N, C-alpha and C positions, 0 to 999 in steps of 0.2 A: 530618292532618284539619284542614280550615279551620274556625275558631271564629267565623266572621263570623255575626252575628245572635244570638250568645249574650251574655247580660249577665254571666255569670260562668262560670269554667271549673274543673273538678276532674278529677283522673284517675279517681276512682271515685265514683259516687253511690249510697248505700245507702238503700232506701226501707223504714223500719221500723227500730225499735230494741230488739227482743228479743234473745235469746241468738245466734240464727243471724246476724242482720244485724250485731250488734256484733262477733262473731267474724270475719266477712268484713272489716269495717271496720279492726279492730285487726291483722289479719294483713297487709292490704294497706298499712297505715300503717307497720307494722314494717319493710316492704321499701322505705320511703322515698316512697311515693305520697301524693299529696294525697287527702283524702277528706272527702266530705260526707254526713252522716246526717240525713235529714229524717224526722220524727215528726209525723203528722197530729193527734194529741191534744195535750193541754197537759202530758203527763208522759211520761217515758222509761221503758223496761222491757218494754213489751209483756205477752204472756202470762207471760213468764219471772217478772216481778215478783209475779204472784199465785199462782204454782205452788208445789208442795212442793220444787221445786228439785233433785229427783234427776236424776242424769246416769248413763246406763248405757253403760259402755265395758269390753267384755271384754278380759282380759289388760292391764289399765291399770297404770301405773308404782306404784300404791299397794296392789295386791292382797297382794303378799308381805308387806307390813308389818302386815297383819292376819291372817296366817297361811293365805292362799289362793294357789293356782296356777290357771293356766288353760292351755288349748291351743286352737289353731285347730280341731282335730278335734272337741273337746268342744262349743264354742260353735256350730260349724256343724251338728253333729248336732242340738242342742237346737233351733236356729232352724228346721231342716228339719221337724222334728216339731211345733214350737209354731206356726210361721207357715204352713207349707205351701208349695205351688208357685206362689202367686200373686205372691211377692216376686221382684224381679230379681236374680239372682245377681251380676251385675256391680256393682251399687250396693252390695250387702251386702259384697261383697269390699272395695270402696273404703272402706266405713265400718270394717271390721275392720282393714284395713291401716293406716288414718290416724287412728283414734281415739285409741289410745296416744300417737301423735305429737302430736295436738292438745293433749292434756293437758299434756304436757311443754313445748310451745310457750307455751301460755297461762300456765303457772306460772312460766316462765322470763322472759316478757316483759310481763306484765300484773299486775294486783292480784288475779287469780283464784287461789284456793287451794281445793283439793279434798281431801275425806278419804273413804277407803273404809269402807263398812260392814262390821263384822266379821260380822254375822249378817243377812242379808236375802235370803231364797230368791227366786229367780225364780219368776214366777207360775204356772208349771206344773212344780213341783219333782219330780213323779213321772216326768217324761220324761227319757230318756237325755240326758246332756250338761248338764243343769240345774246351776246353781251355788247354793250355800247362803249365799254371801257374797262380798264382794270386787268384784264387777262393778259394783255400784251405788255411785256417789260422791254426796257431798252437799257443798255449798259450806260452809266453816267459817264460824263467827260473824264478822260483819263490823261494825266501828264506823261507823256512819253519819255520825258527827261528821267523819269524813276527807273527806266530800264538801263540807263547808262549805255555801256559798250554793247547791250543787246539790242539797242534800238534798230540798228541797221539789219538786224538778223529777223526783224519782223516784216511780213509781206506788206507791201504798199497797197492802199485801197485803189479802187477803180478811178480812172480819170474823172468820172462823173461827180464823184464826191470831193474833187480838188478844185481849188481856185488859185490863180496866180502861180501855177506850177507846182504846188505842193502844200497848200493850206486847206485842211479839211473843213468842209462847211455842210451844215444841215439846212433843212427848209428855212428855219428862222434866219439864219445867217445870210442865205442867198436873198431873202427879202430885204434885210438890212443893207446889204451891199448894193442892191439895185435901187433902193429908195433913199439912200444916204444923202442925195442932193436935195431931198423934199422934205425930209423929216429929222428933226434934231435927235430924237430918241434913236432912230435908226443910225444916224450919223455916228453917235456915241458908241453904239454896239460895234458897227463896222470899224470904226477908228481903233477900237480896243483889239479886234481881231487882227487888223493889219499891223499894229504896233507889235503884238506878240509875234506875228509871223516874221516881221523883219528882224526882231531881236533874236529869234531862233536861228535865222539864216546867218546873221552877222557873227553869232557865237559859235558856228561850226556845225550845226545840225543839218543833215541832208535833206530835211523837209520840216514841215511845221510839226511842232510837238505836242499840240492840242489834238488829242485823238477822239474820235467819235465813232458811233454806230458799231458795226462788226469789228473794225481796226481796234477800237476801244477794248472790246470784250477779248480779242485775241491777245492784246497787249497785257491785259489783266491776268490773263491765264498763263502767258509766258513769264510774266513777273513773278507769279506764284510758284511756277515750276522751278525757276532759278532759285528762288528763296528757299524752297522745300529742299533742295539738294538733289532734284531729279537730274539724272544724266541725260543731256539733250545732245543729239548729233544730227547735223545737217549733211546733205550730199551723201545720205546712206539709204541704199535701196535694199530691200529684202528679196532675195532670190527664191527662197523656199522655207516651208515649214519643216520642222525636224519632228518625226514621231518617235516615241519610245516603243519597246517591245510589246506594251499593252495596247498600243494604238493611240495612246495619249499624245497631245502635242506638248513637247518638252524643250523647244527652241526655235530659233530661226538661223537661217544661213544668210549672212549679209553679202552683197555683191560690192562691185566698184573696184578701185584700183587695190584695195586691201581686203580681200574677202576674209570672213572669219565667221565662226559658228558661236552663237551666244545661247547659253542655256536660259530657259524661262522656268524657274522652279515652280511657280504657281499657274501662270497662264500667259498667253499671247492675246493681245486685243488688236483687232483689225478695225482701222478708222482712217482709210486712206482717200475718202471723199467720193466714193462711187466711181462710175465710169463714163461721165459725160464728155471727156476728151478722147476716148478710145474710138477711132474710126471704125474699127471691126465691130465692137459691140454696139455702136450707134446704128451701123447697117443692119444688125441682127434684130434690134429691139425698138427702134424709134422710127416713126413715119417721117418720109420726106428727108432721110438722113443726108442726102447729098447736098442739100441746101441748108441744113440745120446748123446753127451755131450755139455754142455754150459760153455762158459768162464765167464758168468755174475756171480755176487755174489750170494751166496746160498740163500740170503733173498729174491731174486726177484722171488716170487712165484705166481704172479698173484692177489695180494691183491687188486690192484686198480680195475681191471676188475671185481672181485668178489663184490666188494662193488657197483660198478655202475650197474652191472646186477640186484643186488637186488632191485634197484629202477627203473628198466625198461629200462636200456640203451641198445644200439645196438651195436654189434661188427661187423666190417667189414669182410665179407667173399669172396670178389671178387679180392683179391690180387693175383699177379703172384705166390707169395710164402709166407709162413706164418712166415718166420725167416730170419735173415741176416746171411748167412752161413759162416762158416770157417772150414777148415780141422784141426783136433786135433789129437795128439798122447797121449798116456796114460802111464804114469810111476807108476807102482804099487810096492810099498814096504812096508812090513809089514802090509799088508792088506789095505793100504791106497793109494787112487788114486790122482796123481797130473796130471792135464791136460795141455797140452802145445799147443797153436795155431800155425799154420804154415802160418804166415802172409806174411812177407816180407823178412825174413832173410835167407831162404834156397831154396825154390822151384824155384826161379828166377835165381839162379846162375848157371854157366856153370859146367857140370858133374853130373847132377842128372836126373833121369827118374822116372816117376810114372807109375806103372803097375797094371792090375787087376788080378784075379785069374787065368787067362789063360797066364800071363806073357807078356801081350800086353798093349801098351799104349792106353789111351782112352781120353786124354785131352792135351791141351797146358799146361805144368806144370807152366809156368810164369803167367798164367791168374790171375785175382783177386781172392781172398780167396772165395768170394761169388760164382763166376762162377765155381771155381774148385769143390766145393761140389755139385752144381747144375749138374755138368758133372758127378760125382759120382752117383747121383741119377738117371740120365738118362741111363747111362751105365750099371747100376745094373739090369736093366729090362731084358737085354740080356745075359750078362756075369756077374757073381758075382764079385762086385767092392767094397764091403764093408766088411772088410777093403781094401783099397788099400795100395800099398807098395812104399816107397820112396827108390831108390836104388842109392848108391854112392860108390865111391872108398876112399882109404886111403888119398890121396891128398886133396880131396874134404872135408872130415871130419875134417882134420887138418886145413884147411884154413877157412871154413866157419862154422862148426859145423852142427848139424842136430837135429832140435827140442830141446829136453832138454840137448842134448850133446853139450857142448861149444867147440870152436876151440881150437886147441893146444896152450898152453901147458897143458890145463885141462885134468885130467885123464879120462878114458872111463870105466875102470873096473866095477864101480858101475852099469853102464847102461847095461853092458853085463851080469852082475850076475842077474840083475832084469828081464832079458828077453826083456828089451825095445829095445836095440841095438843088432840086429842079425848080427854075423860076420861069414865069411867063406873065405877060401882061393882061391876059384875059383867061377865064376858065376854058374857053374853047382852045386857046393856044397851049394851055397847060395839059389838057386832055391829049392833044396831038403829041406832046413831048413825052408823056408816059404811056401812051398807046391804049387809051380807053375811049369809047365812043363819046364824042363831044356833047351830043344832045342828051345822053344819059347822065353824064357828070353835071351838066348844067341843071338838070331837073333835080338831081340829088342835092345840089348846093342850094337850089331854091326852096326845096322841102326843109333843109336845115335851117334856113334863114326865117321860114314861116314858123318853125318849132321855136327858134330862139325868141321870136315876138311873143308867141303864146306861152312860152315857158313850159311846153309839154312836147315830149317826143312820142308821136302816137305809134311809131314802128318798133322802137326798141326801149322805151321808157327810161331813156338816159336822164339821170338827175332825179329819178324818183327814189332810188334806194338811199338809205342814209350813208352807206359806204361811198356811193358815187359823190354825194354832196360833200362829204368829208374831205375829198381830194379835189373838188372843184374850187372855183374863186369865190369866197363868201362875200366880196365886194361887188360881185356881178348879180343882176336879177333880170328877169324874175326867177330864172333857173341858174344856179351856179356853174352849170355843165353845158349850158347851150348858150351859144353866141353866133353872130353873124359871120359869114365869110363874104365880104363885099368890097373890100378895099385893095385895089392892086398896088403892087404885083402879087401874084399868088404863088404858092409853093408846094411842092410835093417832096416827100421822103419815102423810100420803099422800106417796108419792114418785113422780116422774115420770121419763121418759126425758130425759136431758140429756147433755152433752159437756164435755170439758175442751179441745177443739180439734178441728178437722177433719183427717182422713186423706187424703182426695182432694185432689190438687193437681197442679201442673204437672209434666209429664214432663221429666226432666233427663239428662244423660249423667253419666259418672263424675267429670267436672270441674265438676259443678253448672251446666253450661250449659243454658239452657232450649231444649227440642227443638221444632221446628215440626210441623205435621201431617204433613209428608214424613219426619219422623224424623231430620232433619238440625238441627245447632245453629243457633240465631238468634245471629249474630254479635254480640257485646257485651252479651248478656243472660244474667243468672245468677239462680238462685233458691235459697233455703235456708229452713230452718224449716218452718213449716206451709203456706207457699205452695208449696213442693215436695211432691210426693206422698210419703207416708209409705213408707219402704224396708220397713216391717213390714206393708204392703199391707193396712192396716186391721184388723190383729191387735194384741194388747197383751201380749207375752210376759214383760215385767218392768218393774220401777219404774225410770224415767228413759229410756224409749225414744223420747220426744220431744226431750228436750233433748240427749241423747247425739248423735243424728244431726244435730240442728240445729247444734249447735257444730262438729260434725266437718265437715259440708258447708259450713258458713260459712267455716271454715279452708281447706278444700280450694279454695273459690271465690277467697278472698283470695290464696292462694298461686299459683293458676292465673293470675289476672289480673296479678299481679305478675311473673310468669315468662313472657316471650314465647315461650321455647323450649317451655315446657310447653303453652302454648296450641296451638302448631303440632303438637306430638306427640300431643295429644289429638284433633286434627282427623281 
């Protein structure tokens, strides 16, 4: 290929720095190729850095170590029942074939280290083939000090994952911090966390360097890219793809204050995080777009899709849904919105009920975040359910918190003042404040209180599923997800439909090559992460079904690009 007219040249150009893009870059680099990663924002890590970090890889190398086994028959049976017939079997087979291989490769060749969850039910554990542990992996704790001067180039986690203004915490840490006054073991754990955090801040770090969850995974990938000699550029956007005379993608044109054209001798990989923050694409593809919020970084505006569509690519339109849903609440202060996802810390706990505008329940509150919003959408067609309201009492708020509101002893005045947390002395008064019928809300709360005593939810079977109970309160009985709402004052928070990323994306083949409208691969163009259409076709069967496929197809793309024989064989 002639490189005349290009200011620089690399074997591979990766657009985006989340898990998928970094996996592609690292795999190609390990094969000896030169790689450029461009990130349009001022920090690396993409959606990965703000995520929970779960990675779903069936039959992965760490399952046996936590006492679990898996089989292709079991996982395909589960996926057939949980995902349905919208998913492409060829892509699912590629994922299942190469996922365990990807884990072994990254752990052998990069700083990535993963640990299997001993107990973590798939989201539909009642279905045949579901697993109760082992399939979901988490990044191990990472010492951010290993990044050195690159530490501040890593995207910060969302506020929900931080305590004391900059210390990352997980569920175990939160329990320790809240219980340190009552339990010596928790006090030791919490004391160690606080001492490490204070030391970090006193020694000049901008936040705590003990990294967890998706921030740890993004840090591992960034550290690996730096060590591998990959060229990493921030604040660098791609304005266009460059096609050669044969139609092959041969480079990119960069924008910004210093536009330049870069040759990609082997391939361009699109990994820009989908389109969740594009108001235009949301209006075209998402229901209730005017009130929908996304937890994805503001830079995820569909650049990859726009670039690919400009050269004739095809977007999948046959998914079950276009996004990966999550209910969110919105704190507005001084004209600025802060969005909080209601994932696993409050809805599943005993003593909470979700109601629509009629003051009635519409969903099992403990269901997965994706299914909760799907239920909001369905219910809204009959009775207004956007927003829905989460209702709790004083003991619940003090013990578990609610959205942006932290558990006691954190103060709540700020949230009341902002109108985020609605407080009232009685259920009738709360109903008046949130605009739902008082008699209906009183009846709903009475039904929930009766269910809490019986330990059985006759309407929505909350707490019956192993997934529900996994995220409930194990110290509460008889049902860890059902508790009374009886002690004033009472509180409400509005929740809206939101997402943690988009599911609709570019059609690709089993080598992660982008397909054109004619169904044929566009030579030299690959996609992974949320730029690639979700292999789960807009369903959400387990924790980690975004990062697992993102890493796997990034790995597949990098390996295919590096192996000319593999490219020819896939054609």
